[in-house]
C-alpha positions as CSV (number, residue, x, y, z in Angstrom):
1,M,0.0,0.0,0.0
2,Q,1.1,3.6,-0.5
3,F,1.6,5.2,2.9
4,P,0.6,8.9,3.4
5,S,3.7,11.1,3.2
6,R,4.6,14.0,5.4
7,H,3.3,16.3,2.7
8,D,-0.1,14.5,2.8
9,M,-0.2,15.0,6.6
10,A,0.6,18.7,6.3
11,M,-2.0,19.1,3.6
12,A,-4.6,17.4,5.9
13,L,-3.7,19.7,8.8
14,I,-4.0,22.8,6.7
15,F,-7.4,21.8,5.4
16,D,-8.6,21.0,8.9
17,E,-7.5,24.4,10.2
18,C,-9.2,26.2,7.3
19,G,-12.4,24.2,7.7
20,D,-15.3,25.8,5.8
21,R,-14.0,29.3,6.3
22,H,-12.5,29.6,2.9
23,D,-10.9,32.9,1.9
24,F,-11.8,33.1,-1.8
25,P,-10.8,36.3,-3.5
26,D,-13.5,37.9,-5.7
27,R,-16.0,35.4,-4.3
28,D,-18.9,37.1,-6.1
29,R,-17.3,37.4,-9.5
30,L,-17.2,34.9,-12.4
31,V,-13.7,35.2,-13.9
32,V,-13.1,32.9,-16.8
33,T,-9.8,30.9,-16.2
34,D,-10.4,28.1,-18.6
35,T,-12.8,26.7,-21.2
36,E,-13.9,23.3,-22.4
37,I,-16.2,21.9,-25.1
38,D,-19.2,19.8,-24.1
39,E,-20.6,16.8,-25.9
40,S,-22.8,19.1,-28.0
41,G,-19.9,21.2,-29.2
42,H,-20.8,24.2,-27.0
43,T,-18.1,26.1,-25.1
44,I,-18.3,26.0,-21.3
45,N,-16.6,28.7,-19.4
46,I,-14.8,27.6,-16.2
47,S,-13.8,29.7,-13.2
48,R,-11.3,28.3,-10.8
49,I,-10.5,30.4,-7.7
50,A,-8.2,29.2,-4.9
51,C,-8.7,29.8,-1.2
52,R,-5.9,32.0,0.0
53,S,-5.6,29.9,3.3
54,C,-5.6,26.3,2.1
55,G,-5.7,26.4,-1.7
56,M,-9.1,24.7,-2.0
57,L,-10.6,25.5,-5.4
58,K,-14.0,27.0,-6.0
59,V,-15.0,25.8,-9.5
60,S,-17.8,27.3,-11.5
61,R,-19.0,26.2,-14.9
62,W,-21.5,27.8,-17.2
63,H,-22.3,27.8,-21.0
64,K,-20.7,30.7,-22.8
65,P,-23.6,33.0,-23.9
66,D,-24.1,33.3,-27.6
67,P,-23.4,36.9,-28.7
68,A,-26.2,36.7,-31.2
69,E,-28.8,35.9,-28.4
70,P,-30.5,38.6,-26.4
71,A,-29.0,39.2,-22.9
72,R,-30.5,36.9,-20.3
73,G,-29.6,35.0,-17.2
74,F,-27.7,31.8,-17.2
75,A,-27.2,28.9,-14.9
76,V,-23.9,28.3,-13.1
77,M,-22.9,25.0,-11.7
78,G,-20.5,25.2,-8.7
79,Q,-18.4,22.8,-6.7
80,Q,-15.2,22.6,-4.8
81,E,-12.1,20.6,-5.8
82,Y,-8.9,19.7,-3.9
83,P,-5.8,21.3,-5.2
84,E,-2.5,19.6,-5.9
85,P,-0.5,19.5,-2.7
86,G,2.1,21.7,-4.3
87,D,-0.5,24.5,-4.6
88,V,-1.4,24.4,-0.9
89,P,-0.1,27.6,0.8
90,G,2.5,27.0,3.4
91,I,2.7,23.2,2.9
92,V,6.5,23.0,2.7
93,D,7.0,24.9,6.0
94,R,4.2,22.9,7.7
95,T,5.8,19.7,6.5
96,R,9.1,20.6,8.2
97,R,7.5,21.2,11.5
98,I,6.1,17.7,11.7
99,T,8.1,15.5,14.1
100,D,8.8,11.8,13.7
101,A,6.5,11.1,16.6
102,E,3.7,13.2,15.1
103,Y,4.1,11.5,11.8
104,T,4.0,8.0,13.3
105,K,0.9,8.9,15.3
106,Y,-0.8,10.2,12.1
107,L,-0.1,7.0,10.4
108,A,-1.5,5.0,13.3
109,T,-4.8,6.9,13.2
110,R,-5.1,5.6,9.7
111,G,-4.6,2.0,10.7
112,I,-0.9,1.9,9.8
113,S,0.9,0.5,12.8
114,D,3.4,-1.9,11.3
115,I,5.6,0.8,9.8
116,P,8.9,-0.2,8.2
117,A,11.8,1.6,9.9
118,Y,12.8,3.4,6.7
119,Y,9.4,5.1,6.3
120,A,9.3,7.4,9.3
121,P,12.8,9.0,9.5
122,D,13.2,12.5,8.0
123,R,16.7,12.9,6.7
124,R,17.8,16.5,6.3
125,E,21.1,16.4,4.5
126,G,22.7,19.1,2.4
127,T,22.8,19.4,-1.3
128,E,25.0,16.9,-3.0
129,Q,26.2,16.8,-6.6
130,H,27.4,13.7,-8.4
131,E,29.1,13.4,-11.8
132,F,28.7,10.4,-14.1
133,V,29.5,9.3,-17.6
134,L,26.8,7.0,-18.8
135,R,26.7,4.6,-21.8
136,I,23.5,5.6,-23.6
137,R,21.6,3.1,-25.6
138,A,18.3,3.8,-27.5
139,G,18.5,7.3,-26.1
140,Q,17.6,6.1,-22.5
141,F,18.9,6.0,-19.0
142,F,16.9,5.4,-15.8
143,L,16.5,6.6,-12.2
144,L,15.4,3.6,-10.0
145,E,14.8,3.0,-6.3
146,W,16.2,-0.2,-4.9
147,P,15.1,-2.9,-5.5
148,N,13.1,-1.7,-8.5
149,K,14.1,-2.8,-12.0
150,I,13.8,-1.2,-15.5
151,G,10.5,-3.1,-15.9
152,E,8.8,-0.7,-13.5
153,I,8.9,2.0,-16.2
154,L,9.8,0.2,-19.5
155,P,7.6,-0.2,-21.4
156,I,6.0,3.0,-20.1
157,P,2.8,2.0,-18.3
158,P,-0.5,3.9,-18.9
159,H,-0.5,5.3,-15.4
160,A,2.9,7.0,-15.8
161,T,3.3,10.8,-15.5
162,S,5.1,12.1,-18.7
163,L,6.4,15.3,-20.0
164,G,9.0,15.8,-22.8
165,P,12.2,13.9,-22.0
166,I,11.0,12.3,-18.7
167,D,8.4,9.6,-17.7
168,A,7.9,8.5,-14.1
169,V,6.0,6.1,-11.9
170,P,6.5,5.8,-8.1
171,G,10.1,4.7,-7.6
172,A,11.2,4.8,-11.2
173,A,11.8,7.3,-14.0
174,L,12.9,7.0,-17.6
175,C,15.0,9.8,-18.9
176,W,15.4,10.5,-22.6
177,A,18.9,11.6,-23.5
178,P,19.8,14.0,-26.4
179,V,22.0,11.2,-27.9
180,D,20.8,7.9,-29.2
181,D,23.9,5.9,-28.7
182,G,27.2,6.7,-27.0
183,E,28.7,8.1,-23.9
184,M,27.2,11.2,-22.2
185,A,27.9,13.3,-19.1
186,V,25.1,13.3,-16.5
187,T,25.1,15.4,-13.4
188,V,22.8,14.5,-10.5
189,V,21.9,17.0,-7.8
190,T,20.0,15.8,-4.7
191,A,18.6,18.5,-2.3
192,L,16.0,19.1,0.3
193,D,15.1,22.4,-1.2
194,D,14.6,23.4,-4.8
195,P,18.0,24.3,-6.1
196,G,16.5,26.3,-8.9
197,P,16.7,25.4,-12.7
198,D,19.9,25.9,-14.6
199,R,18.8,28.1,-17.4
200,S,21.9,27.4,-19.4
201,Y,20.2,24.2,-20.7
202,P,17.8,24.7,-23.6
203,Q,15.3,22.1,-22.5
204,I,14.1,21.7,-18.9
205,A,11.1,19.6,-17.8
206,E,10.0,18.5,-14.4
207,L,7.4,16.3,-12.8
208,S,6.6,14.6,-9.5
209,S,7.3,11.0,-8.3
210,R,7.0,9.3,-4.9
211,F,9.9,7.4,-3.4
212,H,10.6,5.5,-0.3
213,A,13.6,6.3,1.9
214,G,15.7,3.6,0.4
215,G,18.7,4.1,-1.9
216,V,18.3,5.1,-5.6
217,Y,20.6,4.6,-8.5
218,L,21.1,5.5,-12.1
219,C,20.9,2.6,-14.5
220,E,22.0,2.2,-18.1
221,L,20.0,0.2,-20.5
222,A,21.6,-3.3,-20.3
223,G,24.5,-1.7,-18.6
224,A,26.1,-0.4,-15.4
225,R,24.3,0.8,-12.2
226,H,25.5,3.9,-10.4
227,E,24.4,4.2,-6.8
228,L,23.3,7.5,-5.3
229,P,22.9,8.5,-1.7
230,P,19.5,8.1,0.1
231,L,17.1,10.8,-0.8
232,P,17.3,13.8,1.5
233,A,13.8,13.9,3.0
234,G,13.1,10.1,3.3
235,Y,9.8,8.7,2.2
236,G,7.6,11.0,0.2
237,D,7.1,13.1,-3.0
238,Y,10.0,14.5,-5.0
239,R,10.4,16.7,-8.0
240,L,12.5,15.4,-10.8
241,R,13.8,18.2,-13.0
242,L,15.6,17.0,-16.1
243,H,17.8,19.5,-18.1
244,T,19.1,18.4,-21.5
245,S,21.5,19.8,-24.0
246,D,23.7,18.4,-26.8
247,S,26.6,18.2,-24.3
248,G,24.8,16.3,-21.5
249,C,22.1,16.2,-18.8
250,L,21.5,17.6,-15.4
251,L,18.9,15.8,-13.2
252,Q,17.8,17.6,-10.0
253,I,16.0,15.6,-7.4
254,F,14.5,17.5,-4.5
255,S,11.8,17.1,-1.9
256,H,8.6,18.9,-3.0
257,P,4.8,18.2,-2.6
258,R,3.2,16.7,-5.7
259,A,2.4,19.2,-8.4
260,K,1.6,19.1,-12.1
261,P,4.3,18.6,-14.7
262,F,5.9,21.7,-15.9
263,A,8.1,22.6,-18.9
264,H,10.4,25.7,-18.6
265,Q,10.4,28.1,-21.5
266,P,13.9,28.5,-23.0
267,M,15.6,31.8,-22.3
268,Q,15.9,34.3,-25.2
269,G,19.1,33.7,-27.1
270,V,19.7,30.2,-25.6
Protein backbone atom coordinates (compact mmCIF):
# COMPACT_ATOMS: atom_id res chain seq x y z
CA MET A 1 0.00 0.00 0.00
CA GLN A 2 1.08 3.61 -0.46
CA PHE A 3 1.56 5.24 2.92
CA PRO A 4 0.60 8.90 3.39
CA SER A 5 3.67 11.11 3.19
CA ARG A 6 4.59 14.04 5.41
CA HIS A 7 3.28 16.32 2.68
CA ASP A 8 -0.05 14.46 2.81
CA MET A 9 -0.19 14.97 6.57
CA ALA A 10 0.65 18.69 6.29
CA MET A 11 -2.04 19.11 3.62
CA ALA A 12 -4.64 17.44 5.88
CA LEU A 13 -3.68 19.68 8.81
CA ILE A 14 -3.98 22.84 6.72
CA PHE A 15 -7.40 21.80 5.40
CA ASP A 16 -8.59 21.00 8.94
CA GLU A 17 -7.50 24.42 10.19
CA CYS A 18 -9.23 26.23 7.33
CA GLY A 19 -12.42 24.15 7.65
CA ASP A 20 -15.31 25.76 5.78
CA ARG A 21 -14.02 29.30 6.32
CA HIS A 22 -12.46 29.57 2.88
CA ASP A 23 -10.95 32.88 1.86
CA PHE A 24 -11.84 33.07 -1.83
CA PRO A 25 -10.82 36.33 -3.54
CA ASP A 26 -13.49 37.92 -5.73
CA ARG A 27 -15.98 35.41 -4.34
CA ASP A 28 -18.95 37.07 -6.08
CA ARG A 29 -17.33 37.43 -9.51
CA LEU A 30 -17.18 34.94 -12.36
CA VAL A 31 -13.71 35.20 -13.88
CA VAL A 32 -13.06 32.85 -16.81
CA THR A 33 -9.81 30.94 -16.15
CA ASP A 34 -10.37 28.08 -18.60
CA THR A 35 -12.81 26.70 -21.17
CA GLU A 36 -13.89 23.27 -22.37
CA ILE A 37 -16.16 21.88 -25.06
CA ASP A 38 -19.18 19.78 -24.05
CA GLU A 39 -20.57 16.78 -25.94
CA SER A 40 -22.81 19.06 -28.02
CA GLY A 41 -19.89 21.16 -29.18
CA HIS A 42 -20.80 24.15 -27.02
CA THR A 43 -18.15 26.13 -25.13
CA ILE A 44 -18.29 25.97 -21.34
CA ASN A 45 -16.64 28.74 -19.35
CA ILE A 46 -14.78 27.64 -16.23
CA SER A 47 -13.75 29.74 -13.25
CA ARG A 48 -11.26 28.29 -10.75
CA ILE A 49 -10.51 30.43 -7.70
CA ALA A 50 -8.21 29.19 -4.92
CA CYS A 51 -8.71 29.80 -1.21
CA ARG A 52 -5.85 31.96 0.03
CA SER A 53 -5.61 29.95 3.25
CA CYS A 54 -5.64 26.33 2.07
CA GLY A 55 -5.71 26.35 -1.73
CA MET A 56 -9.14 24.67 -2.01
CA LEU A 57 -10.60 25.47 -5.43
CA LYS A 58 -14.02 26.96 -6.01
CA VAL A 59 -14.97 25.81 -9.51
CA SER A 60 -17.84 27.33 -11.47
CA ARG A 61 -19.04 26.18 -14.91
CA TRP A 62 -21.52 27.83 -17.24
CA HIS A 63 -22.31 27.79 -20.95
CA LYS A 64 -20.74 30.66 -22.80
CA PRO A 65 -23.55 33.01 -23.89
CA ASP A 66 -24.07 33.32 -27.64
CA PRO A 67 -23.35 36.93 -28.65
CA ALA A 68 -26.24 36.73 -31.16
CA GLU A 69 -28.78 35.91 -28.43
CA PRO A 70 -30.47 38.62 -26.39
CA ALA A 71 -29.01 39.23 -22.95
CA ARG A 72 -30.51 36.91 -20.34
CA GLY A 73 -29.62 35.04 -17.19
CA PHE A 74 -27.69 31.77 -17.24
CA ALA A 75 -27.23 28.86 -14.85
CA VAL A 76 -23.93 28.34 -13.06
CA MET A 77 -22.87 24.97 -11.67
CA GLY A 78 -20.50 25.21 -8.72
CA GLN A 79 -18.38 22.76 -6.74
CA GLN A 80 -15.15 22.57 -4.75
CA GLU A 81 -12.08 20.64 -5.82
CA TYR A 82 -8.94 19.72 -3.89
CA PRO A 83 -5.75 21.34 -5.21
CA GLU A 84 -2.50 19.59 -5.94
CA PRO A 85 -0.45 19.46 -2.70
CA GLY A 86 2.14 21.74 -4.27
CA ASP A 87 -0.54 24.45 -4.61
CA VAL A 88 -1.44 24.44 -0.89
CA PRO A 89 -0.11 27.63 0.76
CA GLY A 90 2.55 27.01 3.40
CA ILE A 91 2.70 23.23 2.91
CA VAL A 92 6.52 23.04 2.73
CA ASP A 93 6.98 24.94 6.00
CA ARG A 94 4.22 22.93 7.69
CA THR A 95 5.81 19.68 6.55
CA ARG A 96 9.11 20.61 8.15
CA ARG A 97 7.45 21.22 11.51
CA ILE A 98 6.10 17.66 11.65
CA THR A 99 8.13 15.54 14.06
CA ASP A 100 8.81 11.82 13.66
CA ALA A 101 6.51 11.12 16.63
CA GLU A 102 3.67 13.19 15.13
CA TYR A 103 4.07 11.49 11.76
CA THR A 104 4.03 8.01 13.31
CA LYS A 105 0.90 8.94 15.30
CA TYR A 106 -0.77 10.25 12.14
CA LEU A 107 -0.09 6.97 10.36
CA ALA A 108 -1.45 5.03 13.35
CA THR A 109 -4.76 6.95 13.21
CA ARG A 110 -5.12 5.62 9.66
CA GLY A 111 -4.64 2.04 10.72
CA ILE A 112 -0.95 1.87 9.79
CA SER A 113 0.89 0.52 12.83
CA ASP A 114 3.36 -1.93 11.31
CA ILE A 115 5.60 0.76 9.83
CA PRO A 116 8.90 -0.21 8.18
CA ALA A 117 11.77 1.58 9.90
CA TYR A 118 12.79 3.44 6.75
CA TYR A 119 9.39 5.14 6.28
CA ALA A 120 9.35 7.44 9.30
CA PRO A 121 12.83 9.03 9.49
CA ASP A 122 13.15 12.49 8.00
CA ARG A 123 16.71 12.88 6.72
CA ARG A 124 17.78 16.49 6.28
CA GLU A 125 21.08 16.38 4.50
CA GLY A 126 22.68 19.11 2.44
CA THR A 127 22.76 19.45 -1.31
CA GLU A 128 24.97 16.88 -3.04
CA GLN A 129 26.23 16.80 -6.60
CA HIS A 130 27.44 13.71 -8.42
CA GLU A 131 29.08 13.43 -11.85
CA PHE A 132 28.70 10.39 -14.12
CA VAL A 133 29.51 9.34 -17.65
CA LEU A 134 26.75 7.01 -18.82
CA ARG A 135 26.72 4.65 -21.76
CA ILE A 136 23.50 5.63 -23.57
CA ARG A 137 21.60 3.09 -25.63
CA ALA A 138 18.34 3.79 -27.50
CA GLY A 139 18.48 7.32 -26.06
CA GLN A 140 17.62 6.14 -22.53
CA PHE A 141 18.86 6.05 -18.96
CA PHE A 142 16.93 5.42 -15.75
CA LEU A 143 16.54 6.58 -12.15
CA LEU A 144 15.42 3.64 -10.02
CA GLU A 145 14.85 2.97 -6.35
CA TRP A 146 16.25 -0.23 -4.88
CA PRO A 147 15.12 -2.94 -5.52
CA ASN A 148 13.13 -1.69 -8.54
CA LYS A 149 14.13 -2.78 -12.02
CA ILE A 150 13.77 -1.17 -15.46
CA GLY A 151 10.54 -3.13 -15.95
CA GLU A 152 8.81 -0.71 -13.54
CA ILE A 153 8.92 2.00 -16.21
CA LEU A 154 9.77 0.23 -19.49
CA PRO A 155 7.56 -0.20 -21.40
CA ILE A 156 6.00 3.02 -20.14
CA PRO A 157 2.79 2.05 -18.28
CA PRO A 158 -0.51 3.89 -18.88
CA HIS A 159 -0.49 5.35 -15.36
CA ALA A 160 2.91 7.01 -15.79
CA THR A 161 3.34 10.76 -15.54
CA SER A 162 5.09 12.06 -18.65
CA LEU A 163 6.44 15.33 -19.99
CA GLY A 164 8.96 15.79 -22.79
CA PRO A 165 12.18 13.94 -21.96
CA ILE A 166 11.00 12.25 -18.74
CA ASP A 167 8.44 9.61 -17.73
CA ALA A 168 7.88 8.51 -14.13
CA VAL A 169 5.97 6.14 -11.87
CA PRO A 170 6.48 5.77 -8.10
CA GLY A 171 10.06 4.67 -7.56
CA ALA A 172 11.20 4.80 -11.20
CA ALA A 173 11.84 7.30 -13.98
CA LEU A 174 12.87 6.98 -17.63
CA CYS A 175 15.02 9.83 -18.90
CA TRP A 176 15.44 10.46 -22.61
CA ALA A 177 18.94 11.57 -23.51
CA PRO A 178 19.84 13.97 -26.36
CA VAL A 179 22.00 11.24 -27.94
CA ASP A 180 20.77 7.89 -29.22
CA ASP A 181 23.92 5.88 -28.68
CA GLY A 182 27.22 6.72 -27.05
CA GLU A 183 28.73 8.14 -23.87
CA MET A 184 27.18 11.19 -22.22
CA ALA A 185 27.90 13.30 -19.13
CA VAL A 186 25.12 13.28 -16.53
CA THR A 187 25.12 15.42 -13.38
CA VAL A 188 22.76 14.50 -10.55
CA VAL A 189 21.92 16.99 -7.77
CA THR A 190 19.97 15.81 -4.70
CA ALA A 191 18.60 18.45 -2.34
CA LEU A 192 16.01 19.06 0.35
CA ASP A 193 15.09 22.44 -1.15
CA ASP A 194 14.57 23.43 -4.77
CA PRO A 195 18.05 24.28 -6.11
CA GLY A 196 16.48 26.27 -8.95
CA PRO A 197 16.65 25.42 -12.66
CA ASP A 198 19.89 25.88 -14.56
CA ARG A 199 18.76 28.11 -17.42
CA SER A 200 21.92 27.44 -19.42
CA TYR A 201 20.21 24.25 -20.66
CA PRO A 202 17.84 24.71 -23.64
CA GLN A 203 15.31 22.10 -22.50
CA ILE A 204 14.06 21.74 -18.92
CA ALA A 205 11.09 19.61 -17.85
CA GLU A 206 9.99 18.55 -14.38
CA LEU A 207 7.39 16.29 -12.78
CA SER A 208 6.64 14.57 -9.48
CA SER A 209 7.29 11.03 -8.31
CA ARG A 210 7.00 9.30 -4.94
CA PHE A 211 9.94 7.43 -3.42
CA HIS A 212 10.62 5.45 -0.26
CA ALA A 213 13.58 6.35 1.95
CA GLY A 214 15.74 3.62 0.43
CA GLY A 215 18.66 4.12 -1.92
CA VAL A 216 18.33 5.14 -5.55
CA TYR A 217 20.61 4.57 -8.51
CA LEU A 218 21.12 5.52 -12.13
CA CYS A 219 20.87 2.62 -14.52
CA GLU A 220 22.03 2.22 -18.09
CA LEU A 221 19.98 0.18 -20.52
CA ALA A 222 21.57 -3.30 -20.34
CA GLY A 223 24.54 -1.70 -18.63
CA ALA A 224 26.07 -0.44 -15.40
CA ARG A 225 24.34 0.76 -12.22
CA HIS A 226 25.54 3.90 -10.45
CA GLU A 227 24.44 4.21 -6.82
CA LEU A 228 23.29 7.54 -5.35
CA PRO A 229 22.91 8.52 -1.68
CA PRO A 230 19.53 8.10 0.06
CA LEU A 231 17.06 10.82 -0.84
CA PRO A 232 17.31 13.79 1.53
CA ALA A 233 13.79 13.85 3.04
CA GLY A 234 13.09 10.14 3.33
CA TYR A 235 9.80 8.70 2.15
CA GLY A 236 7.56 11.02 0.15
CA ASP A 237 7.13 13.06 -3.01
CA TYR A 238 10.04 14.45 -4.97
CA ARG A 239 10.42 16.69 -7.96
CA LEU A 240 12.49 15.36 -10.85
CA ARG A 241 13.79 18.22 -12.99
CA LEU A 242 15.64 17.03 -16.09
CA HIS A 243 17.82 19.45 -18.05
CA THR A 244 19.08 18.38 -21.46
CA SER A 245 21.51 19.79 -24.01
CA ASP A 246 23.73 18.40 -26.75
CA SER A 247 26.59 18.15 -24.25
CA GLY A 248 24.78 16.25 -21.50
CA CYS A 249 22.07 16.19 -18.84
CA LEU A 250 21.45 17.60 -15.37
CA LEU A 251 18.93 15.80 -13.16
CA GLN A 252 17.82 17.62 -10.02
CA ILE A 253 15.98 15.58 -7.35
CA PHE A 254 14.49 17.54 -4.47
CA SER A 255 11.76 17.14 -1.89
CA HIS A 256 8.57 18.85 -3.02
CA PRO A 257 4.83 18.16 -2.63
CA ARG A 258 3.19 16.66 -5.69
CA ALA A 259 2.45 19.18 -8.44
CA LYS A 260 1.56 19.13 -12.12
CA PRO A 261 4.30 18.55 -14.72
CA PHE A 262 5.94 21.74 -15.91
CA ALA A 263 8.14 22.63 -18.89
CA HIS A 264 10.36 25.69 -18.56
CA GLN A 265 10.43 28.06 -21.48
CA PRO A 266 13.90 28.54 -23.00
CA MET A 267 15.61 31.84 -22.35
CA GLN A 268 15.88 34.28 -25.21
CA GLY A 269 19.07 33.68 -27.15
CA VAL A 270 19.69 30.23 -25.60
